[in-house]
C-alpha positions in Angstrom: -0.1 -0.3 -0.3 1.7 3.7 -0.9 1.7 5.9 1.8 1.9 9.5 2.0 3.3 12.1 4.6 1.3 11.3 7.8 -1.6 13.9 8.6 -1.4 14.4 12.9 -4.5 15.3 14.6 -4.9 16.1 18.2 -7.8 18.1 19.2 -7.5 18.2 22.7 -3.7 19.1 23.2 -2.7 22.9 25.0 -1.7 25.8 22.8 2.0 24.1 23.2 1.1 21.4 20.8 2.3 21.6 17.7 -0.1 21.0 14.6 0.7 19.2 11.3 -0.6 19.8 7.9 -3.3 16.9 7.0 -3.1 14.8 3.9 -5.6 12.8 1.7 -4.0 9.2 3.0 -5.7 6.9 5.2 -4.3 6.6 8.8 -4.2 2.8 9.5 -5.2 3.8 13.3 -7.6 6.5 14.2 -8.4 7.3 18.1 -11.6 9.7 18.4 -12.3 10.7 21.6 -10.5 8.1 23.4 -10.6 7.7 27.4 -9.5 5.3 30.1 -10.3 4.9 33.3 -10.0 2.6 36.4 -11.6 1.8 39.5 -9.7 2.0 42.8 -12.1 1.3 45.5 -14.7 4.1 45.5 -12.9 6.3 43.2 -12.7 6.0 39.5 -9.0 7.2 38.2 -9.1 8.2 35.3 -5.9 7.5 32.8 -6.5 8.8 29.5 -8.6 12.3 28.6 -10.2 12.3 25.5 -7.4 11.6 22.8 -7.5 12.5 19.1 -4.8 10.9 17.4 -4.2 9.3 13.7 -1.3 7.4 12.9 0.0 6.5 9.4 1.6 3.4 7.8 5.4 4.0 7.9 5.9 6.6 10.0 8.3 6.1 13.5 6.7 7.4 16.7 7.6 7.9 19.8 5.0 8.3 22.7 7.2 10.2 25.6 6.2 11.1 29.3 6.7 10.9 32.6 5.6 7.9 34.7 2.2 8.1 35.1 1.3 10.0 32.0 -0.7 7.2 30.5 1.4 6.4 27.7 1.8 2.4 28.3 -1.9 2.6 28.8 -2.3 4.2 25.1 0.2 1.6 23.9 -1.8 -1.0 25.3 -5.0 0.5 23.6 -3.2 0.8 20.4 -2.2 -2.7 20.6 -5.8 -4.3 21.1 -4.3 -5.8 24.4 -6.3 -3.2 26.1 -9.8 -1.4 25.5 -10.8 2.3 26.3 -13.5 2.9 28.6 -15.0 5.2 26.0 -14.2 6.9 22.3 -13.6 5.0 19.2 -10.2 3.2 17.8 -10.6 2.3 14.1 -7.7 0.3 12.7 -7.3 0.0 9.2 -11.0 1.5 8.9 -12.7 -1.3 11.7 -13.7 -0.3 14.9 -12.2 -2.3 17.6 -15.4 -2.6 19.7 -17.2 -5.0 17.3 -14.4 -7.3 18.0 -14.6 -10.1 20.2 -11.6 -11.6 21.8 -10.4 -14.1 19.4 -10.5 -11.5 16.5 -8.6 -9.0 18.4 -6.0 -12.1 18.9 -6.3 -12.6 14.9 -5.5 -8.9 15.1 -2.4 -9.0 17.0 -1.0 -12.1 15.3 -1.4 -10.9 11.8 -0.4 -7.3 12.0 1.2 -6.5 15.6 4.4 -7.0 16.5 4.9 -6.4 20.4 8.7 -5.5 22.0 8.5 -5.2 25.8 10.8 -3.8 28.0 11.2 -6.7 30.2 11.6 -8.8 26.9 8.7 -11.3 28.3 10.4 -14.5 26.9 9.3 -17.9 28.1 12.1 -19.1 30.1 11.4 -23.1 29.6 12.2 -22.7 25.6 14.9 -21.7 23.3 15.3 -18.3 21.3 14.3 -20.3 18.1 11.1 -21.7 19.6 10.5 -18.4 21.1 10.5 -16.5 18.2 8.3 -18.9 16.0 5.4 -18.9 18.7 3.4 -16.4 16.8 3.7 -18.5 14.0 2.1 -21.3 15.5 -0.9 -19.7 16.2 -0.9 -18.8 13.0 -1.2 -21.9 11.9 2.1 -21.9 9.9 3.9 -24.8 8.8 6.2 -26.0 11.3 9.7 -26.4 9.0 8.8 -22.8 7.4 8.7 -21.2 10.7 11.4 -22.9 12.2 13.4 -21.8 9.3 11.7 -18.5 9.3 13.0 -18.0 13.1 16.3 -19.2 12.4 16.6 -16.5 9.5 15.5 -13.8 11.9 17.7 -14.3 14.5 20.9 -14.8 12.0 19.5 -11.1 10.7 19.8 -9.8 14.5 23.5 -11.2 15.2 22.1 -14.5 16.9 22.8 -17.0 14.4 24.8 -18.8 17.3 22.1 -18.4 19.6 19.0 -20.2 18.7 19.1 -22.6 20.7 19.9 -20.6 23.7 17.0 -20.2 26.7 16.6 -16.5 27.8 18.4 -16.9 30.8 21.7 -18.3 28.9 21.4 -14.9 26.7 22.4 -11.4 28.0 19.8 -8.3 28.2 20.4 -7.2 24.6 20.5 -10.4 23.3 17.2 -11.2 24.8 15.6 -8.0 23.3 17.2 -9.2 19.9 14.9 -12.1 20.4 11.9 -10.4 21.3 12.5 -8.4 18.2 12.7 -11.6 16.1 9.4 -12.3 17.7 7.6 -9.2 16.4 8.6 -9.7 13.4 7.7 -13.6 12.8 4.4 -13.0 11.6 5.4 -9.9 9.1 5.3 -7.2 11.9 3.6 -5.0 9.9 2.9 -2.8 13.2 5.7 -3.1 15.8 4.6 -1.7 19.4 8.0 -1.2 21.3 7.4 -0.3 25.4 10.7 1.1 26.7 12.5 -1.2 24.0 15.9 0.2 25.8 14.7 0.9 29.4 16.7 -2.2 30.6 19.7 -2.2 28.5 23.1 -0.8 28.8 24.3 2.2 26.6 26.0 -0.2 23.5 22.8 -3.0 23.8 20.4 0.1 23.5 22.1 2.0 20.9 21.9 -1.5 19.0 18.2 -2.1 19.2 17.3 1.8 18.2 19.5 1.2 14.9 17.5 -2.1 14.4 14.0 -0.4 14.8 15.3 2.3 12.5 16.3 -0.3 10.0 12.9 -1.8 10.0 11.4 1.4 9.8 13.5 2.1 6.7 12.2 -1.2 5.5 8.5 -0.3 5.7 7.5 -1.1 9.2 5.4 1.2 11.1 7.2 1.4 14.4 5.4 2.7 17.8 7.5 3.2 20.7 7.0 4.3 24.3 9.9 6.1 25.9 10.4 8.5 28.9 14.0 9.2 27.5 13.9 12.0 25.2 17.2 10.7 23.4 15.3 7.9 22.1 12.7 9.7 21.2 14.8 12.3 19.4 15.5 9.4 17.1 11.8 8.9 16.1 10.4 10.7 13.0 7.2 11.8 15.2 7.1 12.5 19.0 3.8 12.3 20.9 4.1 13.9 24.3 1.9 13.0 27.0 1.1 14.5 30.2 -1.3 13.4 32.9 -3.3 11.5 30.2 -3.5 14.3 27.7 -1.6 15.1 24.5 0.7 18.2 25.3 3.0 18.1 22.4 2.8 16.2 18.6 5.2 17.2 16.2 7.6 16.2 13.5 11.2 15.5 14.8 13.1 18.3 12.7 16.8 16.2 13.2 14.9 13.2 11.5 14.3 12.2 8.0 10.6 11.7 7.8 9.4 9.5 5.3 6.9 6.9 4.9 7.4 3.3 3.3 6.0 -0.1 1.3 5.6 -2.5 3.6 8.0 -5.3 2.7 6.8 -7.6 -0.1 8.5 -10.4 2.1 7.3 -10.0 5.2 3.9 -9.7 3.4 4.3 -13.1 1.4 5.3 -15.2 4.4 2.1 -14.9 5.9 0.5 -17.0 3.0 2.6 -20.1 4.0 -0.5 -21.5 6.5 -2.1 -24.8 6.9 -5.3 -26.0 6.7 -7.4 -25.8 9.7 -7.0 -29.1 10.8 -3.3 -29.2 10.6 -3.1 -25.7 12.2 -5.1 -26.7 15.3 -3.3 -30.3 15.5 0.1 -28.0 15.5 -1.1 -25.7 18.2 -2.2 -28.7 20.0 1.6 -30.1 19.7 2.5 -26.8 21.1 0.4 -26.6 23.9 1.5 -30.3 24.4 4.8 -29.6 24.8 4.7 -26.5 26.9 2.3 -29.1 29.4 5.2 -31.2 29.5 8.4 -28.3 30.6 5.6 -26.9 33.1 5.3 -30.5 34.5 9.1 -31.1 34.5 9.8 -27.3 36.2 7.3 -28.2 39.2 8.0 -32.0 39.4 7.4 -32.5 43.5 4.3 -30.4 43.2 2.9 -32.3 39.9 3.8 -35.8 42.1 2.0 -34.6 44.9 -1.0 -33.1 42.7 -1.1 -37.2 40.9 -1.1 -38.7 44.5 -4.8 -39.2 45.1 -5.4 -40.5 40.9 -2.7 -42.8 41.4 -4.0 -44.1 44.6 -7.6 -44.5 43.2 -6.5 -45.9 40.0 -4.5 -48.5 41.5 -7.4 -49.5 43.8 -9.8 -49.6 40.6 -7.5 -51.7 38.4 -6.8 -54.0 41.3 -10.6 -54.4 42.0 -11.5 -55.5 38.4 -8.6 -58.0 38.6 -10.6 -59.9 41.3 -12.6 -62.9 40.9 -12.3 -66.9 40.0 -13.1 -66.4 36.5 -10.1 -64.3 36.2 -7.8 -66.7 38.2 -8.8 -69.8 36.5 -8.2 -67.8 33.1 -4.7 -66.4 33.8 -3.5 -70.0 35.2 -4.8 -71.4 31.7 -2.7 -68.6 30.2 0.3 -69.8 32.2 -0.1 -73.2 30.9 0.0 -73.2 27.1 3.3 -71.5 27.5 4.7 -75.2 28.9 6.1 -76.2 32.0 8.8 -74.8 33.7 9.5 -71.9 30.9 11.4 -68.4 31.1 10.1 -65.9 28.7 13.0 -63.4 28.4 11.7 -60.4 26.3 13.4 -57.1 24.6 12.7 -53.8 26.8 13.4 -52.4 30.0 11.5 -53.6 33.2 8.0 -52.1 34.4 8.7 -48.7 35.8 11.6 -47.7 34.3 11.0 -44.7 32.1 12.6 -45.9 29.0 10.2 -48.8 28.5 7.6 -46.5 26.5 10.1 -46.0 23.6 10.7 -48.8 21.0 14.0 -51.0 22.2 16.1 -53.5 19.8 18.2 -55.0 22.9 18.1 -58.8 22.3 19.9 -60.5 19.5 19.8 -64.2 18.7 23.5 -64.3 20.0 21.9 -63.9 23.3 19.4 -66.8 23.1 22.6 -68.9 21.8 24.4 -67.5 25.0 21.5 -68.7 27.2 20.8 -72.1 25.2 24.7 -73.2 26.2 24.0 -73.0 30.3 23.9 -76.0 31.8 20.5 -75.6 33.8 18.6 -75.2 30.2 17.6 -77.8 27.7 16.5 -75.5 24.8 15.9 -72.3 23.7 13.5 -70.8 21.0 13.9 -67.2 19.7 10.6 -65.6 18.4 9.6 -62.5 16.4 6.1 -61.9 15.6 4.6 -59.4 12.4 1.3 -59.5 10.6 1.3 -59.8 6.7 -1.1 -60.5 3.7 -0.7 -64.1 2.9 -2.2 -65.5 -0.8 -2.6 -68.8 -1.9 -4.3 -69.2 -5.4 -7.4 -66.9 -5.5 -7.4 -66.8 -1.6 -5.8 -64.0 0.2 -6.0 -63.4 4.2 -4.3 -60.8 6.4 -2.2 -63.5 8.9 0.0 -63.7 12.3 3.7 -64.7 11.1 6.0 -65.7 13.8 9.7 -66.4 13.3 10.7 -69.4 15.5 13.6 -71.7 16.8 14.4 -75.5 16.2 13.2 -76.2 19.5 9.8 -73.9 19.2 8.0 -77.3 19.6 9.9 -78.7 22.3 9.7 -75.4 24.4 6.0 -74.9 24.3 4.3 -78.4 24.2 2.7 -77.8 20.9 2.2 -81.0 18.7 2.4 -81.5 14.9 -0.9 -83.0 12.9 0.6 -83.4 9.6 4.4 -83.1 8.2 7.8 -82.1 10.4 9.1 -79.2 12.0 12.4 -76.9 11.4 16.0 -78.3 12.2 19.2 -76.8 12.6 19.7 -76.3 8.6 16.6 -74.7 8.1 17.7 -72.2 10.6 21.4 -71.7 9.6 20.1 -71.9 5.9 17.3 -69.5 6.5 15.3 -71.7 4.3 11.5 -70.4 3.2 9.6 -73.5 4.9 6.6 -72.6 6.7 4.6 -74.3 9.5 1.2 -73.4 9.4 -1.9 -73.8 12.5 -5.3 -75.4 12.3 -6.7 -71.7 11.5 -4.2 -71.2 8.3 -5.1 -74.9 7.5 -9.1 -73.9 7.4 -8.2 -70.7 5.7 -6.4 -71.4 2.7 -6.8 -75.6 2.4 -10.3 -76.1 3.4 -10.8 -78.4 0.3 -7.6 -80.2 0.5 -6.3 -83.0 2.7 -2.9 -82.5 2.6 -1.3 -79.5 2.3 2.2 -80.2 2.9 4.5 -79.0 0.0 2.0 -76.6 -0.7 3.4 -72.7 -1.5 2.0 -69.9 0.2 2.7 -66.6 -0.7 3.9 -64.1 2.2 3.7 -60.9 0.9 6.2 -60.8 -1.8 8.2 -63.9 -0.2 6.8 -67.8 -1.0 6.8 -70.3 1.9 6.5 -74.0 1.6 4.4 -75.3 4.3 6.4 -78.8 5.8 4.2 -79.0 8.6 0.4 -78.5 10.2 0.1 -77.6 14.3 -2.3 -80.1 15.9 -5.6 -77.6 17.0 -4.7 -75.9 20.6 -8.0 -75.6 22.4 -6.2 -73.6 25.3 -8.0 -70.0 25.8 -4.5 -68.4 25.5 -3.9 -69.5 22.2 -7.5 -69.4 21.0 -7.7 -66.8 17.9 -9.7 -67.2 14.7 -6.6 -65.7 12.8 -4.4 -67.7 10.7 -0.6 -68.0 11.9 2.6 -69.1 9.9 5.6 -69.9 11.2 9.0 -69.9 9.8 12.5 -69.8 10.9 13.4 -67.1 13.2 16.6 -66.5 10.3 14.2 -66.4 7.5 11.9 -63.6 9.0 15.1 -61.7 10.2 16.3 -61.4 6.9 13.5 -61.4 4.2 10.6 -60.3 6.1 11.4 -57.9 8.4 15.4 -57.0 7.7 16.1 -56.6 11.5 19.3 -58.2 13.1 17.0 -58.2 16.6 14.7 -60.6 18.2 11.7 -59.5 20.2 11.8 -62.5 22.6 13.1 -65.9 23.1 11.9 -68.8 25.8 13.8 -70.7 27.7 13.0 -74.5 28.9 14.8 -74.8 32.1 16.0 -78.3 33.2 13.8 -80.1 35.6 16.9 -80.9 38.0 17.4 -76.7 38.5 15.4 -74.7 40.4 13.2 -72.2 38.3 14.1 -69.0 40.4 17.7 -69.8 40.5 17.7 -70.2 36.5 16.0 -67.1 36.2 18.4 -65.3 38.2 21.5 -66.6 36.4 19.7 -65.6 33.1 19.5 -62.4 34.2 22.9 -61.8 35.5 24.2 -63.5 32.2 22.5 -61.0 30.2 23.3 -58.3 32.2 26.9 -59.2 32.0 26.4 -59.3 27.8 24.3 -56.2 27.9 26.1 -53.6 30.7 22.2 -53.0 31.9 18.9 -54.8 32.2 17.3 -53.7 29.1 15.3 -56.9 29.2 12.2 -58.4 30.9 11.9 -61.9 32.3 8.5 -63.7 32.4 9.1 -66.9 34.6 6.0 -69.3 34.5 6.2 -70.2 38.1 6.4 -66.7 39.4 3.8 -65.6 37.6 1.8 -68.2 39.4 2.9 -66.5 42.8 2.2 -63.2 41.7 -1.3 -64.0 41.4 -2.5 -65.7 44.6 -5.6 -64.5 46.6 -6.9 -61.8 48.5 -9.2 -61.5 51.4 -12.7 -59.7 51.1 -12.0 -56.9 53.5 -8.9 -55.9 52.0 -11.3 -55.9 48.6 -13.9 -53.8 50.6 -10.7 -51.4 51.5 -9.5 -50.9 47.8 -13.3 -50.1 47.0 -13.0 -47.1 49.4 -9.8 -45.6 48.6 -10.6 -45.7 45.2 -13.6 -43.7 45.5 -12.6 -41.8 47.8 -9.1 -40.7 46.2 -10.4 -40.3 43.3 -12.5 -37.7 44.0 -9.7 -36.0 46.3 -7.5 -36.7 43.8 -9.5 -34.7 41.1 -9.8 -32.0 43.5 -6.3 -31.7 44.0 -5.7 -31.5 40.5 -8.2 -28.6 39.7 -6.5 -26.6 43.2 -3.1 -27.5 41.6 -3.9 -26.1 38.2 -5.3 -22.9 39.9 -2.2 -22.2 41.2 -0.1 -23.0 38.1 -2.5 -20.5 36.3 -1.4 -17.9 38.9 2.0 -18.6 39.0 1.9 -18.2 34.6 -0.1 -15.6 34.3 2.8 -13.4 32.8 3.2 -16.4 30.4 -0.6 -16.6 29.3 -0.3 -12.4 28.9 2.6 -13.2 26.4 1.1 -15.7 24.7 -2.2 -13.4 24.2 -0.1 -10.5 22.9 1.4 -12.7 20.1 -1.9 -14.1 18.8 -3.5 -16.9 21.2 -6.8 -17.3 20.7 -9.0 -18.0 24.2 -9.0 -21.8 22.8 -5.1 -21.7 22.7 -4.9 -21.0 26.2 -7.5 -23.4 27.3 -6.3 -26.0 25.6 -3.1 -26.0 27.0 -3.8 -25.9 30.9 -6.3 -28.4 30.0 -3.6 -30.3 28.4 -1.8 -30.1 31.3 -4.7 -31.5 33.4 -4.9 -34.4 31.3 -1.4 -35.1 31.0 -1.3 -35.1 35.2 -4.2 -37.4 35.1 -2.9 -39.9 32.9 0.2 -39.6 34.4 -1.3 -40.5 37.4 -3.5 -43.5 35.9 0.1 -44.6 34.2 1.6 -44.8 38.1 -1.7 -46.0 39.6 -1.9 -49.0 37.1 2.0 -49.7 38.2 1.3 -49.3 41.7 -1.7 -51.8 40.8 0.9 -54.3 40.1 2.7 -53.7 43.1 -0.3 -54.1 45.2 -1.7 -57.3 43.3 1.5 -58.8 44.5 1.5 -57.7 47.8 -2.3 -59.2 48.1 -1.7 -62.5 46.2 1.2 -63.0 48.6 -0.8 -62.6 51.7 -4.4 -63.8 50.4 -6.0 -67.4 49.9 -6.7 -69.3 47.0 -10.2 -67.8 46.9 -9.1 -64.5 45.0 -6.7 -63.8 42.2 -5.6 -60.6 40.6 -5.9 -60.3 36.8 -4.3 -57.3 35.1 -6.9 -57.4 32.7 -6.5 -55.0 29.5 -10.2 -53.6 30.3 -9.3 -52.7 33.8 -6.2 -50.9 32.1 -8.5 -49.0 29.6 -11.0 -48.3 32.1 -8.1 -46.6 34.1 -6.8 -44.3 31.6 -10.5 -43.3 30.4 -11.2 -42.4 34.3 -7.8 -40.7 34.3 -8.4 -38.4 31.3 -12.5 -37.6 32.6 -10.7 -36.6 35.8 -8.5 -34.3 33.8 -11.3 -32.9 31.9 -13.9 -32.2 34.7 -11.3 -30.8 37.5 -9.2 -29.1 34.7 -11.8 -27.4 32.7 -12.4 -24.4 35.5 -8.5 -23.6 35.8 -8.0 -23.6 32.2 -11.1 -21.4 31.8 -9.6 -19.4 34.4 -6.8 -18.7 32.1 -8.4 -17.8 29.0 -10.6 -15.1 30.3 -7.8 -13.3 31.7 -7.2 -9.8 30.6 -3.7 -10.0 28.5 -2.6 -6.3 30.1 -3.4 -7.4 33.6 -1.4 -11.0 32.5 1.8 -8.8 31.4 1.8 -6.9 34.4 2.5 -9.5 36.6 6.1 -11.2 37.3 
């Protein structure tokens, strides 16, 4: 948009006010009869009195005045952080009073860039992420916004500080980060509140040089200052005293000119995601900030979760009680074979690394265990799913890579054909064994499937054996299952050098618990840490011993009471969190966060606290179960069913939503100006 020399009006100024010739250019900001007053006890204090003011695109304006003159209040109104008590404010010809909170937020993120005296950077994230925040709320693609943030920091001399947190930067560097953030979405209008007030002389000069350069590039710069030397560097000076404009003049020492807005800045705002992608991006940003907030207050978070942990643990334990569950789990264990130990990939229960995908077990580990005198045989195992085809029949199947001793270890039997031998494993043969479901699926009309070829994905497999039907509940499944040598599956199906688990059959002459300890020590010596899980068929039986009826009732009472108390605790602690992070909320609102963005951030945090409490509660339930079973009778057993665990997490989520809503809503309704004024 082409701009002309500004015409400045201030109809309420005294005789000392310098008038200006008007032009036909349309001002981007028009203030008419603006007043602002606050209620202080029984009195009402008026800060601004009948302000009439026009600001044109490309100007560099300094608003000067002593403390209490109303300059910061005027700045907040200009930046749509605050609303006037009366009068009319038009920006780009549109009246501000017609806009709701989210429309004002859109105006701030698309047109304004704020530079604060105290920087107002978020301390938990690095400089690059601080700069990119406005673009998150604008819906800009992640890679584009991060590239732009890096570019802006580089242009401001902070190329080597992108990953530094604010606490690792000097005052001048923090203010440059604040400037970069103001430019992130284009920064058509830059509002700087005492931009050099907290800086040393050299840093202050650097910041002013940057603002002047931005003005020459076409940005409209409006700054508040009490320093006449800073004001002298602006094209135009507006002086306030006791809420009145007492002077409004062009600075004779400054080369006053207007500029076109930067085309690159305008073009940048076009790189937007669709609404759904932008929403997900904002959700991920809220998730990230919630995790950082929880990490910063670990003890408080843990205490908040305590009631949830106890309640969820009780719920999971209660669901697991019952004779039917006892019979089910005992049947499941029996299907694994007698006196077996399963070593599975992944860190033990309770280790936070367990949530990540692990690749720790190798065939060499299984061979090392197999070589021990207390082990009869070992079968490595890898599981996957694939699509198999035989003639015109195509079906989704389970495929399992096994060792030559699989049948010996599990106790399963062959109905037809033969199993694998050492040659099958060594030469990675493409032989397969099928279960009864696979036989019914692919060979329903054929009596003998031996020798037939099934295409597994793109890999052909020749049937050499058929397993006998297994009626055990643990193995009951309608899905067809194919077995092939684990070496074949590793090389031809998965392209992996790791196995998921291996099952070891313990010699009957050795105690199962002693064998388990020996295997654990052996694998720890090979790996250097316990990055695996051991399941002993005998020890699992011991972990499901019965509990008493009185203990069941006690846990039921704890569950109901603790969940309610825990939910109230979450609500209280989130209210405290909102109070502590009010300044952060103000910053996010200033850079364009919607009320829904603020609300979802705190709501996500409440849900995360409850979900983490639910996770710890489930882990505690396992510990409680072991304690109850060890002290109980054979009348009751505990089975940790997936249903009870899912119910626990659903319960945790509902508690987070119900008890987190009020604090989240409280945060979203905060006034941006009041929020920014709190430390």
